[in-house]
C-alpha positions in Angstrom: -4.5 -11.1 -7.5 -5.3 -12.6 -4.1 -8.8 -14.4 -4.0 -11.5 -12.8 -1.8 -11.3 -14.7 1.6 -13.4 -14.7 4.6 -12.5 -12.8 7.8 -12.6 -16.1 9.6 -10.0 -17.7 7.1 -6.1 -17.5 7.9 -4.1 -16.7 4.9 -0.2 -17.1 4.2 1.3 -14.6 1.5 4.8 -15.9 1.3 8.0 -14.7 -0.7 6.3 -11.4 -1.8 9.2 -9.1 -2.2 10.7 -11.9 -4.7 7.7 -12.2 -6.5 7.2 -8.5 -7.1 10.6 -7.1 -8.2 11.2 -3.7 -9.1 10.6 -3.1 -12.9 12.3 -0.4 -14.7 10.4 2.8 -15.2 7.3 0.8 -13.6 5.0 0.6 -10.7 3.6 -2.8 -10.1 1.3 -4.0 -7.3 -0.2 -7.4 -5.9 -3.3 -8.0 -3.7 -2.2 -10.5 -1.1 -5.1 -10.5 1.1 -8.7 -9.5 0.5 -11.5 -9.6 2.7 -14.6 -7.8 3.8 -12.7 -5.8 6.2 -9.3 -5.3 4.8 -7.2 -5.6 1.7 -3.4 -5.8 1.5 -1.8 -4.5 -1.5 2.1 -4.7 -2.1 3.8 -2.2 -4.6 7.1 -1.9 -6.1 8.1 1.4 -7.7 11.0 2.3 -9.7 12.9 5.5 -9.1 10.7 8.4 -10.3 7.3 6.5 -10.4 4.6 8.2 -8.6 0.8 7.6 -7.6 -1.3 10.9 -8.4 -3.2 12.6 -5.9 -6.3 10.5 -4.6 -8.4 9.3 -1.5 -9.8 6.2 -0.4 -13.1 5.7 1.6 -11.3 3.2 3.7 -8.6 3.8 6.4 -5.1 3.2 5.2 -1.9 2.0 6.8 1.2 2.6 4.7 4.3 0.7 5.5 7.8 1.2 3.4 9.5 -1.9 3.2 12.6 -0.8 1.4 13.8 2.3 -0.6 12.7 6.0 -0.3 9.4 7.6 -0.9 8.1 10.9 -0.5 4.5 10.6 0.7 2.2 13.5 0.8 -1.0 13.4 3.2 -3.5 16.3 3.0 -0.8 18.4 1.7 2.0 17.8 4.2 5.0 15.7 2.8 6.9 12.9 4.7 10.0 11.4 3.9 9.7 7.8 4.3 12.5 5.4 5.2 12.4 1.6 5.4 10.4 0.7 8.5 8.2 3.9 8.5 4.5 3.7 9.0 1.8 6.3 8.0 -1.9 6.3 8.9 -4.3 7.8 6.6 -7.8 8.5 7.8 -10.9 7.6 5.5 -11.0 10.3 3.0 -7.7 11.6 3.4 -5.8 13.1 0.2 -2.6 11.4 -0.7 0.3 11.0 -3.4 3.7 9.6 -3.6 6.8 9.7 -5.4 9.6 7.2 -5.3 13.0 8.5 -4.6 14.5 4.9 -5.1 13.6 1.6 -6.0 11.0 0.9 -3.3 8.6 -1.6 -2.0 5.6 -0.7 0.0 2.8 -2.3 1.8 -0.7 -1.0 2.2 -3.4 -2.2 4.1 -6.8 -0.8 3.6 -9.4 -1.2 6.4 -13.0 -0.8 6.4 -14.3 1.2 9.3 -17.7 0.4 9.1 -19.2 -2.9 9.7 -19.2 -5.4 6.9 -22.9 -6.0 5.5 -21.7 -9.5 3.9 
């Protein structure tokens, strides 16, 4: 897991896809950036793996890096292919199912000023 960093610090996270291979019948993740304004998490999903319906108080940007994922936002299903991006407003309900071994980047952004 990435150490919490300051907003005024630059961070390099290299070799992420190689460091987070898709594992058989598993969902794995790694936090790569974590500061008071945003959090970046990389996920690896095997075929059939899912995240059940949930929401986040933060705004979320999802970027499919590799594979195929069905991503449902507020009841609307989106079929993602590599390179596709979704923006989720704070509080949006969402879930996903991996239709192929997949890598996904998720960026959570605070929309309220940090109090730290």
